[in-house]
N, C-alpha and C positions, 0 to 999 in steps of 0.2 A: 473658675476663671473669673477675674474681675471684668465687669461689663466693658471697660475700655480696652481690654486685651485684644478684642477683635480688630482694633485699629493699630496694633503693634505688629510690625512685620516679624520680629523675632519670636513673639509669642505664637503667632499663627504657624510659622515654620516648625517651631518646637512641638506644638500639639499634633501637627500632621505627622512629623517624623516619629513621634511616640508609637504611631500605628505600624511603623516598620521596624520596631524593635530597638530604637535608640533610647538611651537613658540621659539624664542630665549631665552636663559638664561640671568638672570639679577643678578646684585649685587650692592648694595648701590645706587639704582635708575639708574644704567647705563646698557643699553642694551648690550648684548654680553659679559658682564664682569664676568660671571661665568666660571671659568677655570676647574670646576669639571665635565663638561659634553661637549660633542661635540655640543650641542645646544648653547653653549657659545663660548669660545675660547679654549676648551680642545680637546683632541684626544681620550677620554675614552667613556665608555658607558653612556647612559642617566642617569640623576639623579632619585631619588626615585619617585617624583611626575610625572616625564615624563614616567618612566617605568609603573606606575599605569595607566596613561592615554592611553598608548599603549596597555595595557592588557598583558604585558610581565612579570609582577610580582604582587604579592598580599601582603597585610600587615600581620605581625604577630599579630597585634592588631589594632583596629579602636576605638579610645577613644572619647567619648562625655559624656554629663552629665548623660546619662542613663547607660553607661557601665563602667564609671570611678568613683569610690567612692570618696567622698570629704575627704580631710584632712588625707589621708592614703597613705604611701609610698608603691608603687607596683614595684616589680622587673621583668625585662624581660631579657631573654638571646637572643640577636638579632644576626642573622647570616648576613654575608656580602652579598651585593647585587649580586655578581657574583655567589653565590650558589643558586640563585632563580630557579624557579619562586615563590615558596611558602614561606611566612613568612619572608620576607627580608626588612621590613620597619615597622615603627610605624606611623600610620596616626592619627593626632589629629584634631578633630573638636571642638574647645572650645566654644560650644554653651552656657556654663555656664556664659559667659561674657554678655549675653543679647544683648542689642543694640550695644555693642562694638565688637561683634563677626563679623569680616570682613574677616579674613584670616584663612586658614588651615595651619597646620604645619606638616612636614614630617621629621622623624628621620631615618637615615640609616648609616650602617657601610660600608665604602669603603676600599677595600684591593687591592693592586697593583699586580694583577695576572689575568690569564685567559682573559676574555673580557676587563678587566680593567688594563691590563698590561702597558698601556700607561698613567695611572693615574698620575697626578702631585703629587709629594711627600708630599706636604703640606696637602693633604687629606687622605693620606695612614694610615690605622690603627686607624682612628679617627671617631668619631660620627659626621656625616655631617647633617646639618639642613637647610631645605628649607621652604619657606612659599609662598603662592599664594592666589589669589582671591577665596574666598569660594563660591561665587555665580556660577562662571564658573566651579570650581572643583567639586561642588556637583551636577551639572546639568547632567541629562541623555543625553541631546543633547547639549554639550558645544559649545559656539560660542565666538570668540574673544580671545585675548591674556590674559591668567590668570596671566602673569608676574611672572613666577616661579623664585624666588629670593633666591640666596644663602645667608645665614645669619651667618654661622660660622662652623668651624670644631674643635671639642673639644677632647682633649687628655684624656686618662684614668686618673681618679682622679679629674676631673673637677667638680665643683659645681656651677651651674648657676641658678639665679632666674630671670624668665621672668615675670615682673610685668604686662606687657601688655597682657599676657596670663594667669596671676595668676597661674603660674606653676613653680615648683621647679624641676630641673633636676640634677641628679648625674650620672656621667659617671664612671662605674666600670672597672673591670679588662678586658683587651684584651687578648684573647686566640689565639696566633699566629698559633698554630697547627691546630685548628678547624675553625679559622676565625670567631670568635664570640666575642661579647662584652656585658657586663652587663649594662643595662640601668635602672635607678630607677627614678620614677616620682611621684609627688604629686601635686594635685591642691588644692588651698586654696581660702579663701574669701579675706583676706587682707594681710596675711603674712605667711612665711614658718614655724613660730613657732607653727602654728596650726597643723602641720603634725606629725603623729605618725607612728610607724612601724606596718606593717601587718605581723603577724606570719604565715598566711595562704599562700598556693601556689595558687595565684589567676589564674583562668582559664577564658579566654575570648573566646567568640564564634568566629568561623572563619568568617571574614568579607566577605560580598558578593563580587562577581566579579565586576570589573570596568564596566561602562556602555557600552563601545564600544568593539567590537571584532576586533582584529588586527592579522596580520600574526604572526606565531610563532617567538619567540626571536631568533635572529641570534647568540646568545652568543655561543662561542666556549667551548668545554668541558675543564675542568681544566687540565693543562699539568701535566705530571708526576713529574716535578720538579717545585714546587711553589717558588715564590720569595716574601714571606711576609715581612712586616717591622720587624725591630729588635725587639726581645722580650722586652716587657715592664715589669717593676716591678709590683708586685701585687698592685692593687688599694686599698686604705683604704675603698672604698665603696663596696668591694666585698660582695656578699650575704652570709649568710642572713644579710641584712642591718638592723642594730639596732641603730638608732639615739639616742642621749641623750634625756632624757625626757624633753620636753619643759616646761618652766615656765607656770603654769596654768593661763589661762586668763578667766575672766567671759564669759559666753555664750553671743555672740554678735548677734544682729539682722543680718540676712543674707543679708538684703538689704542696699543699700547706702542711708543713711538718707538725703543726700543733693540732690539726683537726682530729678529733676523736681521742686525743691523748688524755692522760690522767692529770687533773688540775686541782688546785687547792686555793682557798682564801683564808685570811687570818681570822675571819669571823666564825666562831663556833656555831652561832645561831643560824648563819646562812651558809654553812659549809657545803650543803648540797647544791648551791647555786653555781659552784665553780665550773661544773661541766657545761653550763650555758654559754661560756665564753669560747668553747671549742667544739660547738655542735653545728657550725656552719649556718647558723640562723641569726640574723641581725635583730630579730624581734625579741630575742631573749637576752638576758644579761646576768653576769656574775655580780655579787653584791658583798662588799666588805665595808668596814667602817661603822660609824655610829657610836653611841654612848658606851657600848661594851667592847669596842674594838678600835682603840686609838692607833693600832699598827697599820690598818687599812692597806693590805697588799693582796696581790694575786700572783700565783705561780703556776707554771706548767712544766711537766716532765716530758721531754721530747722522746724519751724511750731509748736514746742512744746519743753518742757524741757527734756533733755536727759542726762544720765550719759555717757559721751563720752570716749571711750577707744582707738580709733585709727582714724587717719586722714591721707589721702594720698593727696598730692598736686602735680598734674601733670604739668610739665612745657610745654611751647610751643614746639611742636614736630618737627619743621623744622629748627629752627635757634635760635640765640640770647641768648644762655644759659649764657653768661657772663653778661646779664642784671640783673640776680638774685644775690643780695648781701645783706647779713645780714637780710634776710627776717625774719619777726616775724609772728607767728601764735598765735592767742588769742581765747579763748572760754569764754563765759559768758552770762549774762542775759541782758546786756545793748544793747539797740537797736542802730544798726549802719546802717542807711539806707539813709543818705544824707551827702553831703560834709560838712554840718554844724555840723555833729556828729563827725568829725575827732578828735576834742579835747577830746572826751569821749572814744576813742578806748582803752586808757590805763586803763579804769575802769574794763575792762574784763581781765581775768587772762592770762598772757603770758605762753603758754605751750611749746613753742619751738622757738629757734632762730638759723638761719643758721650760720655756721662758715665761715664768709667771703663770698666768691663766690664758695664754695665747692658744687658741684652738688650732687644730691641724689645718683648717681652712677657714679664715674669718668670714668668708661669704657663705660657707656651708659647714656649720659646726658639727654636722653629722658625719662628715668625711673623716677618714682615719688620720692618726699621726703616723707618718711614713718615716721610717728610720733606716737609712742606707748605711751599711758598715763596710768601709774600705780602709784597711784590709779587713778580712773576715775575722770574727771573734769565735773562738772555739768554746762550745759549751753544750750541756744537756738540759740545763734549767734556765728558764726565762722568767724574770719577775717584773711586776709593775707595782709601784708603790706611790701612793698619793701623799704629798707633803703640803697639803692645804694648811694655811695658818690656823684655821679652826680645827682644833684637835679631833673633834668627833664628826668631821665631814665624812661623806661616803665615797667609795670608789666603785663605779659601775663600769664594767667592760662588756660591750655587746659581743665582741669577737676579737681574737688575736690570731694573726697569721704570721708564720715564721717560714722563711725560705733559705736554703743553703745547700751545701754539698756534704757528702759523707766525709768525715774528718780523716785526714792522713796522720793524725797524731798517733804515735806508737802507744 
């Protein structure tokens, strides 16, 4: 430690909390880069997942597939963390993702007062979100760095779709007098248009205490004169939340029809990578294209004929998003399983074409391209082909998801 470190509130708190099992805060893959907590580069109280691990605060709700109904918007009135210890965060364990469930998510309101009086303004009066390794976070006896990572601070009125969690978040009104904020959540299978309003006042059981016992929180009592952020205008998402009725969609199979199916790429050199796009793991990727593969396509055999309503194409998660240009997705009955079949790709119906190099979500290029098909398109084969102007560009697909109904085609 630098000699001047003993005069830094954040450094002193961080070093003390190391003794209670906390690791450094992260952001964008960079250690120490979370400025919302003393475990990063801040001078404020620990973040929500850190408070949970210390035993200093408990969630308002702990959401998983058994406690969080599908396709239904649920409202929560969440208190700021400084008002703890009870009910000051929402802990999300998205086990509905199946094999893709790798991380837990924590939602919390931070307000610049009391123990958080040194909170950086960019987090003040906003919904803060962190994620961390679910294996360590769910363990009774945690070992190792869960990499608690700050992912965003959202203003009242924000609407955010997390396709990687299959979750839609609406941030409602902030009450500066009581330091509370309205949070509305819905989990879906393939898209937020599945979600409908819930007229009931949903009650969630109080979550169990965290697995470890720690000393009482040193949080100071609220001062007589608070310094909350400037009052925010009422949010359009204030409860009762009544979203517009979505366009009805046919009932879809709840499972991804492409998962575990036989897949192919045009590249002979990388032909074994095709299965990486149907393995349920976003950290792997199929690979086609390059100097020996100008066709640069991927295909999957769904194993039967389906009426397909929705397709999600996940790009490579780590880089190279400019590689995707004028991508075409086709559905049909024509077998596309060999580079010799390249000429026949056009026999299957084109259901979507990318607009130049526009990503699925300009703010988060790792999000998927979401393709809704109304009416449904009948087919057994789905192909994705890259038409980047550079002939030898690559096509990486981290994962493809296909949803639909058994075809009634004779």
